[in-house]
C-alpha positions as CSV (number, residue, x, y, z in Angstrom):
1,M,0.1,-0.2,0.1
2,T,2.7,2.1,0.6
3,G,3.8,1.8,-2.9
4,G,0.9,2.4,-4.6
5,S,-0.8,5.6,-5.5
6,L,-4.8,4.1,-4.6
7,G,-4.6,2.4,-0.8
8,L,-7.6,0.0,-1.2
9,R,-8.9,-2.3,1.3
10,S,-11.6,-4.3,1.2
11,A,-15.6,-4.2,2.0
12,S,-18.0,-1.3,1.4
13,Y,-18.6,1.3,4.1
14,G,-22.5,2.3,3.9
15,S,-24.4,5.4,2.6
16,L,-21.9,8.3,2.9
17,Q,-22.0,10.2,0.5
18,N,-19.7,10.6,-2.6
19,Q,-16.5,13.5,-1.7
20,N,-14.6,14.8,-4.5
21,L,-10.4,15.4,-3.8
22,Q,-10.0,18.9,-3.6
23,N,-7.1,21.1,-3.9
24,G,-6.5,23.6,-1.0
25,L,-6.8,27.2,-2.2
26,L,-3.9,29.5,-2.1
27,L,-3.4,31.1,1.1
28,S,-1.7,33.6,-1.1
29,S,-5.8,34.6,-1.8
30,Q,-6.7,35.5,1.1
31,F,-3.3,36.9,2.6
32,P,-1.7,39.1,-0.7
33,L,1.9,39.8,0.1
34,P,2.4,43.4,-0.1
35,P,3.3,44.4,-4.2
36,P,6.7,45.5,-4.7
37,P,8.2,48.9,-4.3
38,P,7.6,50.7,-7.4
39,P,10.9,50.8,-9.7
40,L,13.4,54.3,-8.6
41,F,12.8,56.8,-10.7
42,V,16.8,58.4,-11.5
43,P,16.3,61.8,-13.3
44,R,18.3,62.3,-16.8
45,R,21.6,64.0,-16.7
46,P,21.0,67.5,-18.6
47,A,23.4,68.0,-21.8
48,T,25.8,70.7,-20.0
49,M,27.1,68.4,-17.8
50,L,28.0,65.6,-20.2
51,K,29.1,68.4,-22.4
52,E,31.6,68.8,-19.5
53,K,32.3,66.1,-18.3
54,E,34.1,65.4,-22.3
55,R,36.2,68.1,-21.7
56,F,37.4,67.4,-18.5
57,V,37.9,64.4,-19.8
58,S,40.1,65.6,-22.6
59,R,42.1,68.2,-20.8
60,I,43.5,64.5,-19.0
61,C,44.6,63.4,-21.4
62,K,46.5,66.5,-22.6
63,F,48.5,66.6,-19.7
64,A,49.3,63.4,-19.2
65,G,50.3,60.1,-21.3
66,R,48.5,57.4,-22.0
67,K,49.7,55.0,-19.8
68,K,49.4,57.5,-17.0
69,V,45.4,57.7,-17.7
70,G,45.6,53.9,-17.9
71,M,46.8,53.7,-14.8
72,L,45.0,56.6,-13.6
73,F,41.6,54.4,-14.8
74,L,42.6,51.2,-13.4
75,C,42.6,52.9,-9.9
76,V,39.3,54.8,-10.1
77,V,37.7,51.0,-11.4
78,S,38.9,49.3,-8.2
79,A,38.3,52.3,-5.6
80,A,34.3,51.6,-7.4
81,V,34.8,47.9,-6.9
82,F,36.0,48.0,-3.1
83,G,33.0,50.2,-2.3
84,W,30.7,48.1,-4.2
85,V,31.6,45.1,-1.5
86,L,32.1,47.4,1.5
87,Y,28.3,48.1,0.5
88,F,26.1,45.3,-0.2
89,G,28.7,42.4,2.1
90,K,27.5,44.6,4.9
91,G,24.7,42.7,7.0
92,E,25.0,39.3,5.5
93,D,25.1,36.5,7.8
94,P,27.7,33.9,6.3
95,S,26.3,31.4,8.7
96,E,24.5,28.8,6.5
97,D,23.3,26.0,8.9
98,D,20.7,28.4,11.0
99,H,18.8,28.7,7.8
100,A,16.5,26.6,5.3
101,S,17.6,26.5,1.5
102,S,15.2,28.8,-0.6
103,I,12.4,27.1,-2.3
104,R,10.0,27.5,-4.9
105,L,6.3,27.2,-4.1
106,N,3.1,28.0,-7.1
107,N,6.0,30.0,-9.1
108,Q,6.9,32.3,-6.4
109,T,10.7,32.0,-5.1
110,A,10.5,32.0,-1.8
111,L,13.3,33.6,1.3
112,S,14.6,31.5,4.0
113,Y,13.0,30.5,7.4
114,E,14.2,29.6,10.4
115,T,14.1,26.3,11.6
116,S,14.5,26.7,15.1
117,T,11.6,29.7,15.4
118,Y,9.1,27.2,13.5
119,G,6.6,27.8,16.2
120,L,6.8,31.8,15.9
121,Q,5.7,34.0,12.9
122,H,6.7,37.0,12.0
123,P,4.6,39.4,9.1
124,S,7.5,39.0,7.2
125,S,7.9,34.9,7.0
126,V,7.3,33.3,4.0
127,Y,4.5,30.4,4.5
128,F,3.0,27.6,2.8
129,T,1.0,28.1,0.1
130,G,-0.5,24.5,-1.3
131,Y,0.5,22.5,-4.6
132,V,-1.7,21.3,-7.3
133,L,-0.9,17.9,-8.6
134,P,0.8,17.7,-12.0
135,P,-1.8,16.6,-15.2
136,G,-2.4,12.9,-15.3
137,N,-2.0,11.9,-11.7
138,P,-4.1,9.5,-11.3
139,C,-5.3,11.3,-7.8
140,E,-6.0,14.1,-9.6
141,N,-9.5,13.3,-10.1
142,F,-10.6,10.7,-8.0
143,V,-13.7,10.4,-6.9
144,L,-15.1,7.8,-4.2
145,P,-16.9,4.8,-5.7
146,P,-20.2,3.7,-4.6
147,P,-20.5,1.6,-1.7
148,P,-20.9,-2.3,-2.8
149,A,-24.3,-3.5,-2.2
150,D,-24.0,-5.8,0.6
151,K,-26.7,-6.1,3.1
152,K,-25.1,-8.7,5.4
153,R,-23.1,-6.0,6.4
154,T,-24.5,-2.4,7.7
155,G,-21.9,-0.9,9.9
156,P,-19.2,1.4,9.7
157,R,-16.5,0.4,7.0
158,P,-13.0,1.8,5.0
159,C,-12.9,3.2,1.9
160,P,-10.8,3.8,-1.0
161,V,-8.0,6.3,-0.4
162,C,-6.0,7.7,-3.4
163,Y,-2.4,7.6,-1.8
164,L,0.6,9.0,-3.4
165,P,3.6,6.9,-3.4
166,V,5.9,7.5,-0.4
167,E,8.8,8.8,-2.4
168,E,6.4,11.4,-4.3
169,A,4.7,12.3,-0.6
170,I,8.3,13.0,0.7
171,T,9.3,15.3,-1.9
172,L,5.5,17.5,-1.0
173,M,6.9,18.1,1.8
174,P,6.5,21.7,2.8
175,K,9.7,23.6,3.5
176,A,7.9,26.4,5.3
177,P,5.2,26.6,7.9
178,S,1.2,27.1,7.0
179,Y,-0.2,31.0,7.4
180,S,-1.7,31.4,11.0
181,P,-4.1,33.8,10.9
182,V,-3.8,36.9,13.7
183,L,-1.8,34.5,16.1
184,H,1.8,34.9,15.7
185,N,3.1,34.2,19.1
186,L,1.8,31.8,21.7
187,T,2.7,31.1,24.8
188,Y,1.5,29.3,28.3
189,V,0.2,29.8,32.1
190,Y,2.7,28.8,34.4
191,A,1.7,29.1,38.1
192,E,2.5,27.8,41.4
193,H,0.1,28.8,43.5
194,L,-3.2,28.4,42.4
195,L,-7.2,29.1,43.6
196,K,-10.3,27.6,42.1
197,T,-12.6,29.6,42.2
198,E,-15.3,28.6,39.5
199,F,-16.8,25.2,38.8
200,G,-14.9,22.5,37.1
201,G,-11.2,22.2,36.2
202,S,-8.2,20.9,37.6
203,E,-4.4,21.8,39.2
204,F,-3.2,20.1,35.8
205,G,-5.3,23.1,34.1
206,G,-4.9,25.8,36.5
207,Y,-8.6,26.3,37.0
208,P,-8.8,29.2,34.5
209,S,-11.8,31.8,35.1
210,L,-14.4,32.0,33.1
211,K,-13.3,35.5,32.4
212,Q,-10.1,33.6,31.3
213,R,-11.9,31.5,28.9
214,N,-13.8,34.0,27.3
215,D,-10.2,36.1,26.9
216,S,-9.1,33.2,25.5
217,F,-11.1,33.1,22.3
218,N,-9.9,37.0,21.4
219,I,-7.5,36.2,19.0
220,K,-4.5,38.6,19.2
221,E,-1.4,38.8,17.7
222,S,0.5,37.7,20.6
223,M,-1.7,35.4,23.4
224,T,-0.2,33.3,26.5
225,V,-3.3,30.7,27.4
226,H,-4.4,28.2,29.8
227,C,-2.7,24.7,28.4
228,G,-2.1,22.1,31.1
229,F,1.4,21.7,32.8
230,V,0.8,24.7,34.6
231,K,2.6,23.7,37.5
232,G,6.3,23.0,36.9
233,T,10.0,23.8,35.3
234,K,8.2,22.8,31.9
235,P,6.2,19.4,30.4
236,G,6.4,17.0,31.9
237,R,8.7,18.2,34.8
238,G,7.3,18.2,38.2
239,T,3.7,18.8,36.7
240,G,1.7,16.0,37.4
241,Y,1.7,14.1,33.9
242,D,5.7,13.5,34.6
243,I,8.2,12.3,32.2
244,D,12.0,10.9,32.9
245,D,14.8,13.4,31.6
246,A,16.4,11.1,29.2
247,D,12.9,10.9,27.7
248,L,12.0,14.3,27.7
249,L,15.4,15.3,25.5
250,D,14.7,12.5,23.1
251,M,11.1,14.1,23.0
252,E,12.4,17.6,22.0
253,Q,15.4,16.2,19.3
254,C,12.0,14.9,17.6
255,N,11.8,17.8,14.8
256,G,10.2,16.6,12.3
257,I,7.2,14.2,12.2
258,V,5.7,12.3,15.0
259,V,3.1,9.8,15.3
260,A,2.1,9.0,19.0
261,S,-0.4,7.6,20.8
262,A,-0.9,6.2,24.5
263,I,-2.9,3.5,26.9
264,F,-3.8,4.5,30.3
265,G,-5.3,1.8,32.6
266,N,-4.2,-0.9,31.0
267,F,-7.3,-0.9,28.6
268,D,-5.8,-2.0,25.6
269,L,-3.3,-4.3,23.2
270,L,0.1,-2.0,22.0
271,R,-0.9,-2.7,18.0
272,E,2.5,-2.2,16.2
273,P,2.2,0.0,12.9
274,K,2.6,-1.7,9.6
275,N,3.3,-0.7,6.1
276,I,6.2,1.5,7.0
277,S,8.4,3.1,4.7
278,E,12.0,2.4,5.1
279,A,12.4,6.6,4.8
280,A,9.3,6.8,7.3
281,Q,11.4,4.5,10.3
282,K,14.5,6.8,9.9
283,S,12.8,10.2,9.8
284,V,9.5,9.3,12.0
285,C,9.2,9.6,15.3
286,F,7.0,6.9,16.9
287,Y,5.9,7.4,20.7
288,M,3.3,5.7,22.6
289,F,2.4,6.4,26.5
290,L,2.2,4.2,29.1
291,D,1.1,4.4,32.5
292,E,2.6,2.6,35.6
293,E,-0.1,-0.2,35.5
294,T,0.1,-1.1,31.9
295,E,4.1,-0.9,31.8
296,A,3.7,-3.6,34.4
297,Y,1.8,-5.5,32.6
298,M,4.1,-5.4,29.8
299,R,6.8,-6.3,31.7
300,N,5.4,-9.5,33.3
301,T,4.5,-10.3,29.5
302,S,7.4,-10.0,28.1
303,I,6.3,-7.8,25.6
304,L,8.5,-4.7,26.9
305,D,12.2,-5.1,27.7
306,G,14.8,-2.3,29.1
307,R,15.3,-1.2,25.6
308,K,12.0,1.1,26.2
309,K,11.3,-0.3,22.5
310,V,8.8,-2.0,20.9
311,G,8.7,-2.5,17.4
312,L,8.8,1.4,16.0
313,W,7.3,2.2,19.5
314,R,9.5,4.5,21.4
315,I,8.1,3.8,25.0
316,V,7.1,6.2,27.4
317,L,6.5,5.9,30.8
318,V,4.6,8.9,32.6
319,R,4.4,9.1,36.4
320,N,1.9,11.0,38.8
321,L,-0.9,11.1,36.5
322,P,-3.3,14.1,37.1
323,Y,-6.6,12.3,36.9
324,A,-8.6,9.2,38.5
325,D,-9.9,8.8,34.7
326,P,-7.5,7.1,32.0
327,R,-9.3,8.5,29.4
328,R,-8.8,11.8,30.6
329,N,-5.5,11.1,31.4
330,G,-5.2,10.1,27.7
331,K,-6.6,13.4,26.4
332,V,-3.3,15.0,27.4
333,P,-1.4,13.7,24.9
334,K,-4.1,13.4,22.1
335,L,-4.8,17.6,22.2
336,L,-1.7,18.5,23.9
337,L,1.5,17.0,21.7
338,H,2.9,20.3,21.0
339,R,3.9,21.1,24.8
340,L,5.3,17.4,24.8
341,F,7.2,18.0,21.5
342,P,7.9,21.2,21.4
343,N,10.2,21.0,18.3
344,V,8.1,19.0,16.1
345,R,6.3,19.8,12.9
346,Y,3.8,17.7,12.5
347,S,1.9,15.1,14.2
348,I,-0.9,12.2,13.6
349,W,-2.5,11.1,16.9
350,M,-3.9,7.6,17.0
351,D,-5.9,6.6,19.7
352,G,-5.1,3.2,21.6
353,K,-7.2,0.5,20.0
354,L,-5.8,2.0,16.8
355,E,-3.5,0.2,14.4
356,L,-1.5,1.8,11.6
357,V,-1.4,0.2,8.3
358,V,-0.2,3.4,6.1
359,D,2.9,5.1,5.8
360,P,2.5,8.9,7.9
361,Y,4.7,10.4,4.7
362,Q,1.4,9.3,2.8
363,I,-1.2,10.4,5.3
364,L,0.3,14.2,5.9
365,E,0.3,14.4,2.4
366,R,-3.2,13.3,1.5
367,F,-5.4,15.1,4.2
368,L,-2.9,17.8,5.0
369,W,-0.6,19.5,2.3
370,R,-2.9,18.4,-0.6
371,K,-5.7,19.8,1.2
372,N,-3.8,22.9,2.4
373,A,-5.0,22.3,5.6
374,S,-2.9,22.9,9.1
375,F,-5.8,20.5,11.1
376,A,-7.9,17.7,10.0
377,I,-10.1,15.3,11.3
378,S,-12.9,12.9,10.5
379,R,-16.1,13.5,10.9
380,H,-18.4,10.9,12.7
381,Y,-19.8,8.4,10.5
382,R,-23.4,8.7,11.9
383,R,-23.7,11.2,13.9
384,F,-23.5,15.4,12.9
385,D,-25.7,17.3,15.9
386,V,-24.3,17.3,19.1
387,F,-27.3,17.4,20.9
388,V,-27.8,13.9,19.4
389,E,-24.6,12.9,20.0
390,A,-25.1,14.6,24.1
391,E,-28.2,11.7,24.1
392,A,-26.4,8.5,22.5
393,N,-23.6,9.5,25.3
394,K,-26.0,8.7,27.9
395,A,-27.6,6.4,26.2
396,A,-24.2,4.4,26.1
397,A,-23.7,5.5,29.9
398,K,-20.7,7.2,28.6
399,Y,-20.6,10.0,31.3
400,D,-22.9,10.6,33.9
401,N,-26.4,12.0,32.2
402,S,-26.0,15.0,34.7
403,S,-22.8,16.6,33.8
404,I,-23.7,16.1,29.8
405,D,-26.8,18.2,30.3
406,F,-24.7,20.4,32.5
407,Q,-22.4,20.9,29.3
408,I,-24.4,21.3,26.4
409,E,-26.9,23.7,28.7
410,F,-24.2,25.8,28.8
411,Y,-23.0,25.6,25.2
412,K,-26.9,26.9,24.4
413,Q,-26.5,29.9,26.8
414,E,-23.4,30.3,24.5
415,G,-25.3,30.2,21.0
416,L,-24.9,26.2,20.6
417,T,-27.5,25.5,18.2
418,P,-28.4,22.1,16.6
419,Y,-26.1,21.5,12.9
420,S,-28.2,22.5,10.0
421,E,-27.3,23.7,6.4
422,V,-26.2,27.2,7.8
423,K,-22.8,25.7,8.6
424,L,-21.9,24.8,5.4
425,P,-19.4,24.1,4.3
426,F,-18.6,22.0,7.4
427,T,-20.7,18.7,7.0
428,S,-20.6,17.7,11.2
429,D,-20.2,19.3,14.3
430,V,-19.2,16.0,15.9
431,P,-16.0,14.6,14.5
432,E,-15.1,10.8,15.6
433,G,-11.6,11.7,17.8
434,C,-9.6,9.1,17.7
435,V,-7.2,10.3,15.3
436,I,-5.8,13.9,14.5
437,I,-3.9,14.7,11.6
438,R,-2.2,18.6,12.1
439,E,0.4,21.0,11.7
440,H,2.2,23.0,15.1
441,I,1.3,26.3,13.9
442,P,0.4,29.2,16.8
443,I,-3.7,28.7,15.5
444,S,-3.3,25.3,15.6
445,N,-2.0,24.6,18.8
446,L,-4.6,27.2,19.9
447,F,-7.3,25.1,19.0
448,T,-6.5,21.8,21.0
449,C,-5.3,24.3,24.0
450,L,-8.9,25.5,23.7
451,W,-10.5,22.3,23.3
452,F,-8.4,20.1,25.9
453,N,-9.6,23.4,28.6
454,E,-12.8,22.2,27.9
455,V,-12.2,18.7,27.9
456,D,-10.6,19.6,32.1
457,R,-13.9,21.3,32.8
458,F,-16.5,19.7,31.9
459,T,-16.9,15.7,30.9
460,S,-14.0,14.4,29.5
461,R,-16.1,13.9,26.1
462,D,-14.4,15.9,23.7
463,Q,-17.0,15.2,20.8
464,L,-18.9,17.2,22.8
465,S,-16.9,20.3,23.1
466,F,-15.0,20.3,19.7
467,S,-17.5,22.5,17.4
468,I,-17.9,25.3,20.1
469,V,-14.2,25.8,20.3
470,R,-13.9,25.7,16.2
471,D,-16.9,27.9,15.9
472,K,-15.6,30.5,18.3
473,I,-12.4,30.9,16.5
474,M,-13.3,31.1,13.1
475,A,-15.1,33.5,14.5
476,K,-12.8,35.5,14.9
477,V,-10.2,34.5,12.4
478,N,-10.1,33.0,8.5
479,W,-9.0,29.7,9.6
480,S,-11.1,26.0,9.4
481,I,-10.7,22.5,10.2
482,S,-10.8,19.6,7.3
483,M,-13.5,17.2,8.2
484,F,-12.6,13.8,6.4
485,L,-14.9,10.8,6.0
486,D,-14.6,8.0,8.7
487,C,-14.6,5.6,6.2
488,E,-11.5,7.3,4.6
489,R,-9.9,7.1,8.4
490,R,-10.7,3.2,8.3
491,N,-8.9,3.4,5.5
492,F,-5.3,3.8,7.4
493,V,-6.1,2.9,10.8
494,V,-7.5,-0.8,11.6
495,Q,-9.5,0.2,14.9
496,G,-9.6,-3.3,17.2
497,Y,-11.3,-3.4,20.7
498,H,-10.3,-2.9,24.3
499,R,-9.1,-5.8,26.8
500,M,-11.2,-8.3,28.2
501,F,-10.9,-8.1,31.8
């Protein structure tokens, strides 16, 4: 599957509507670069000046020999060249290691950008603005075929997805970050002395007040928000959700792509990724977070040894977990990967029950880069309304009913309405949140911070809070989320069952 252009897996995929591939719109059309400065006006010299110049040259030739005139001419030229070198060479940086090489996107030459400050954006920076597949590419006009008629199978299932070969996907990896509208610098709250003044929240989340919550949706160029890990010197050190320094160092050195998952409460079986290219095995980080209970089980059953590796997974033990509920602990890496991996550009999160079966480069190319998106998540295969989702959660006893009702009523007072065509082009308010594909830029990092804050304050059912955070941010800035079909998600991850106790 990694080498072909069309990733097919058997079985039908229900009555989901067809969805054509759409190439991302160029951000340059939404945020045009400033026009080039007009050419400098150089006035023409009057004829009298030219005549005086000719008389001056003739006088020199009259009183000096040809050799002396030649020497004088060489001295003048040498002085001019020396002055030119001093003028244009001033201020150039002789170091080339701190900058990426120039790139060309959409027939526009892009300036270099500093890789060490990927998370910060400045108005003069160069941004990724998308690309168009070359004519004749099999994925250019790919259309989702109708599902096969299979009356015996009515549940969710995978559907075909047109991936590029791994080699092509790697070459299309953007050299520059996507544009983060309005927000260019995002920092986070640190506090040792916390005071709970209102409902919900935790010490790990910092108990943000409702005023702080509301202010966090007022998008500005520079912002400081609550985003977990409020105590301690850095995420993973003295914050709750504590990680060994050796593991933190390894995580900081991951600076490209990370695939991450977690198993807490010994709730799932560890599933190793499949069909991963040799290039991805060498360049992509694979991290699996475990709590002490799960780690002890894996050691006792010889799944885990002293190397902290199981196949491609790099195992990270997490101690001093902030929540009693393992599912809520799992929201920390799920939504806050940018805090744990500060130098990563792209991440793919997958719940512990899933098995990855497509190369990460192909997934990122198909769902982010080709769409010119910075955040992608699949929509729920059946439900698209938050109110319906809330009732389904209560019927399945996913959380206590009173807490769900309180959360939905709070959102109603903030303006949440049932899904309707008014919200198009969004086709759903409910994600199937077990996979998140995103780029780590300020605006997408802010989204997951604020999403996490809702999970920290209200119920841990993140499907209930997704749309309220999305819509509040989109009301302020020109940013969007790509929501793809759930059957497409099931093409690149295989869903397993939780462990039976």
